[in-house]
C-alpha positions as CSV (number, residue, x, y, z in Angstrom):
1,M,28.7,-21.2,29.3
2,A,29.2,-17.9,30.6
3,A,32.0,-17.0,27.8
4,D,29.9,-17.9,25.2
5,R,26.6,-15.8,26.8
6,N,29.6,-13.2,27.3
7,R,31.0,-13.3,23.8
8,I,26.8,-13.3,22.4
9,L,26.3,-10.6,24.2
10,K,29.3,-8.0,23.3
11,T,28.5,-9.6,19.9
12,I,25.2,-7.9,19.9
13,M,25.8,-5.1,21.7
14,A,27.7,-3.8,18.4
15,D,24.3,-4.1,16.7
16,R,23.3,-1.1,18.8
17,M,22.9,1.1,16.4
18,R,22.2,-0.4,13.5
19,L,18.9,-2.1,15.8
20,F,18.1,1.1,16.9
21,S,17.9,2.7,13.3
22,Y,15.6,-0.1,11.4
23,I,13.7,0.6,14.9
24,W,13.7,4.3,14.2
25,V,12.5,3.5,10.6
26,I,9.4,1.9,11.3
27,V,8.6,4.3,14.0
28,R,10.2,7.4,13.1
29,D,10.2,8.7,16.9
30,E,13.9,9.0,18.8
31,H,12.2,8.3,22.4
32,I,9.9,5.3,21.0
33,A,12.6,4.0,19.1
34,E,14.4,4.0,22.4
35,D,12.3,2.2,24.5
36,V,11.5,-0.6,22.3
37,L,15.6,-1.2,21.7
38,Q,15.2,-1.4,25.5
39,D,12.2,-4.4,25.5
40,V,14.3,-5.7,22.4
41,W,17.4,-5.9,24.6
42,I,15.8,-7.7,27.8
43,L,13.9,-10.3,25.1
44,A,16.7,-10.7,23.4
45,T,18.8,-11.1,26.7
46,E,16.5,-14.1,27.8
47,K,17.1,-15.8,24.8
48,I,20.7,-15.4,25.1
49,D,20.9,-18.9,27.0
50,D,18.8,-20.8,24.7
51,T,21.4,-20.0,21.1
52,T,24.8,-20.7,20.2
53,D,24.2,-19.2,17.1
54,I,24.9,-15.6,16.5
55,E,23.4,-14.8,13.6
56,S,19.8,-16.9,13.8
57,L,19.9,-14.4,16.9
58,R,20.2,-11.3,15.4
59,V,17.4,-12.3,12.9
60,W,15.3,-13.4,15.5
61,I,16.2,-10.3,17.4
62,R,15.2,-8.0,14.1
63,R,12.2,-10.0,13.8
64,A,11.5,-8.8,17.4
65,A,12.5,-5.3,16.8
66,R,9.7,-5.2,14.1
67,N,7.0,-7.1,15.8
68,K,7.6,-4.6,19.0
69,A,7.8,-1.2,17.2
70,L,5.0,-2.0,14.7
71,Q,2.9,-2.3,18.9
72,A,4.0,0.6,20.0
73,V,3.4,2.5,16.7
74,Q,-0.4,0.9,17.0
75,Q,-0.8,1.9,20.5
76,R,0.5,5.9,19.7
77,T,-3.0,8.1,19.9
78,R,-1.5,9.9,16.9
79,D,-2.3,9.5,12.8
80,Q,1.4,7.7,11.8
81,L,1.6,5.5,8.5
82,V,3.8,2.6,8.8
83,F,5.4,0.6,6.0
84,S,3.7,-2.2,4.2
85,P,4.6,-5.8,5.5
86,Q,6.2,-6.3,1.9
87,T,8.4,-2.7,2.3
88,L,9.0,-4.4,6.0
89,D,10.1,-7.9,4.8
90,N,12.4,-6.0,2.1
91,L,14.1,-3.8,4.9
92,D,14.6,-6.8,6.4
93,A,16.2,-8.7,3.9
94,A,18.5,-5.6,3.0
95,W,19.1,-4.5,6.5
96,G,21.1,-7.9,7.4
97,M,23.0,-6.9,4.7
98,Q,24.6,-3.8,6.0
99,D,27.5,-2.5,7.9
100,S,26.3,-0.4,10.6
101,T,28.6,2.5,10.4
102,R,27.4,3.1,6.8
103,V,23.6,2.3,7.7
104,D,23.8,5.3,10.4
105,E,25.7,7.5,7.8
106,T,22.7,6.2,5.4
107,I,19.9,7.0,7.2
108,T,20.5,10.0,8.4
109,A,21.9,11.7,5.0
110,L,18.5,10.1,3.6
111,R,16.3,11.9,6.8
112,M,18.3,15.6,5.6
113,C,17.3,14.1,1.7
114,L,13.7,14.0,2.9
115,E,13.2,16.6,4.4
116,K,13.9,18.8,1.2
117,L,11.6,16.8,-1.1
118,S,8.7,19.4,-2.6
119,P,5.2,18.5,-0.6
120,Y,4.4,16.3,-3.7
121,A,7.6,14.6,-3.9
122,R,7.2,13.4,0.1
123,R,3.3,12.4,-1.0
124,V,5.0,10.3,-3.9
125,V,7.2,8.5,-1.3
126,E,4.7,8.1,1.4
127,L,2.1,6.8,-1.3
128,R,4.9,4.2,-2.8
129,Y,6.9,3.2,0.5
130,V,5.0,4.2,3.7
131,E,1.4,2.7,1.9
132,G,2.7,0.3,-0.6
133,L,0.5,1.6,-4.0
134,T,2.0,0.6,-6.6
135,G,1.4,1.0,-10.3
136,T,-2.8,2.1,-11.0
137,R,-3.2,2.5,-7.5
138,L,-0.3,4.3,-6.5
139,A,-1.4,6.5,-10.2
140,E,-4.5,7.1,-8.8
141,A,-4.6,8.1,-5.4
142,L,-1.7,10.6,-7.0
143,N,-4.5,11.4,-10.1
144,R,-1.9,11.0,-12.7
145,N,-1.9,8.3,-15.8
146,L,0.7,5.2,-14.7
147,T,3.3,6.2,-17.2
148,A,3.3,10.2,-14.8
149,A,3.4,7.8,-11.7
150,Y,5.9,5.2,-12.6
151,V,7.9,8.4,-13.9
152,A,7.4,10.7,-10.7
153,V,8.9,7.7,-9.0
154,S,11.9,7.2,-10.8
155,R,13.0,11.4,-10.8
156,I,12.5,10.6,-7.1
157,N,14.8,7.7,-6.6
158,K,17.1,9.3,-8.5
159,T,17.2,13.0,-6.7
160,L,17.3,11.0,-3.2
161,A,19.7,8.8,-4.2
162,E,22.1,11.2,-5.3
163,C,21.3,13.2,-2.9
164,V,22.6,10.6,0.3
165,R,25.4,9.9,-1.6
166,N,26.5,13.7,-1.8
167,R,25.5,14.1,1.9
168,M,27.5,10.7,2.7
169,A,30.3,12.2,1.0
170,E,30.6,15.5,2.3
171,D,30.6,14.0,5.5
172,R,33.5,12.2,4.8
173,S,35.2,15.3,3.6
């Protein structure tokens, strides 16, 4: 059993940066993300003896990380927006399919690209992806008609996608 435990520990430790990035996306604070990660590793090491299936353990760890990260955000005193549960579910699904190195590069590039957006574009991103507003509610929050809201989201998505691709291409050069 010790050999299985060591193999599982090595496998999940290899996912450390990917899990840290996942937590950071939720809490958006490196120190809090590191604290949450440590809490999750403690829970994971206790759970290792109950499993031999690494993939189900990875899913369990991601779920535990999500719950711990949300708890950490709720405990913060300053106003911090959190992704909607639906967005987090989508993030969970997408995260499982990504290569850890690629994810780290993408997160870094996306963070830089988000900083370059205009205040209006950042507000649109916040309303759409953090608060989870869609359709009419998004248009109302932006004080725009529905078509204008959809066009804004589409243009911002294209801008971010192009920026991320360019940043990642620069980093590889």
